[in-house]
C-alpha positions as CSV (number, residue, x, y, z in Angstrom):
1,M,2.0,5.1,-11.6
2,L,-1.7,4.6,-10.2
3,T,-3.3,6.6,-7.2
4,I,-5.2,4.2,-5.1
5,S,-7.9,5.9,-3.3
6,I,-8.1,5.6,0.5
7,E,-9.7,7.2,3.7
8,P,-8.3,8.5,6.6
9,K,-9.5,5.8,8.8
10,K,-7.7,3.5,11.5
11,S,-9.0,0.7,9.6
12,Q,-9.9,0.1,6.1
13,S,-10.2,-2.8,3.2
14,I,-9.9,-1.8,-0.5
15,S,-10.5,-3.8,-3.6
16,V,-9.0,-2.8,-6.8
17,S,-8.0,-4.1,-9.9
18,L,-4.2,-3.6,-10.4
19,A,-2.6,-5.0,-13.7
20,G,-5.1,-7.1,-14.2
21,Q,-4.6,-8.7,-10.4
22,Q,-7.8,-8.6,-8.0
23,C,-6.2,-7.0,-4.6
24,V,-7.7,-6.6,-1.7
25,I,-5.6,-4.2,0.6
26,R,-6.2,-4.0,4.0
27,M,-4.5,-1.5,6.6
28,I,-4.9,-1.0,10.5
29,Q,-3.3,1.7,12.3
30,R,-1.6,0.2,15.5
31,E,0.2,2.4,18.4
32,S,3.7,2.2,16.4
33,F,2.6,2.1,12.5
34,I,-0.2,1.2,10.3
35,Y,0.0,-2.1,8.9
36,M,-0.7,-3.4,5.4
37,D,-2.1,-6.9,4.4
38,L,-2.3,-7.6,0.7
39,T,-3.8,-10.5,-1.1
40,V,-3.9,-11.0,-4.7
41,N,-6.2,-13.0,-6.7
42,G,-7.1,-14.7,-3.5
43,N,-3.9,-15.5,-2.3
44,P,-2.2,-13.7,0.5
45,I,0.8,-12.1,-0.6
46,M,1.8,-10.3,3.0
47,Q,0.5,-9.9,6.5
48,G,1.2,-7.2,9.1
49,V,3.8,-5.2,7.1
50,P,4.7,-1.7,8.4
51,C,4.0,1.1,5.9
52,L,6.9,3.5,5.9
53,Y,7.3,6.4,4.1
54,G,9.0,5.8,0.0
55,N,9.2,1.8,1.3
56,K,8.2,-0.3,-1.6
57,M,5.8,-2.3,0.6
58,V,5.8,-5.9,-1.5
59,G,9.7,-5.7,-2.6
60,Y,10.1,-9.1,-3.7
61,S,9.4,-10.3,-7.2
62,Y,9.4,-14.0,-6.5
63,L,5.9,-13.2,-4.6
64,G,4.5,-12.9,-7.9
65,V,2.7,-9.6,-7.6
66,K,3.3,-7.3,-10.9
67,G,4.2,-4.1,-9.5
68,D,4.4,-2.7,-5.7
69,L,2.9,-0.4,-3.7
70,V,4.4,2.5,-1.7
71,F,3.5,5.3,0.5
72,I,4.5,8.9,-0.3
73,D,4.5,11.9,2.2
74,S,3.1,15.2,0.1
75,D,4.2,17.6,3.0
76,G,8.0,15.8,4.0
77,Q,9.0,12.3,4.7
78,Q,6.8,11.0,7.7
79,D,5.8,7.7,7.8
80,P,1.9,7.5,7.2
81,H,-0.6,7.8,10.1
82,W,-4.7,7.4,9.6
83,D,-5.3,11.1,9.7
84,G,-3.0,11.9,6.6
85,L,-4.5,8.8,4.6
86,G,-5.5,10.2,1.2
87,K,-4.7,13.6,1.7
88,R,-0.8,13.9,3.0
89,H,-0.2,10.1,2.7
90,I,-1.0,9.1,-0.5
91,L,-0.8,5.1,-1.4
92,Y,0.4,4.7,-5.1
93,Y,0.7,1.4,-7.1
94,I,3.9,1.3,-9.6
95,E,3.9,-1.0,-12.5
96,D,6.5,-3.0,-13.2
97,S,7.9,-1.1,-16.0
98,E,8.5,1.8,-13.4
99,L,10.1,0.1,-10.9
100,V,14.2,0.7,-10.4
């Protein structure tokens, strides 16, 4: 499992290489949730997916992404909110070999 560096901002875009895949992760806080877009090797994989505590973000292997992304709350079980990103709400990349 790899921690992805994020900042406590209402909107951000991160470029990161994960298992040989060039990924762009975009997050934006709306009234209800933080929503995530994911592009892998220039191909949009998901758009506007709500970020929920402990939920695998990609969720489906047929999308062709190696591994998955998940938010964990270091102080409970709350869904992520922008002001806790990178501190309380940590974004992890889970490799294929670690997925159950």
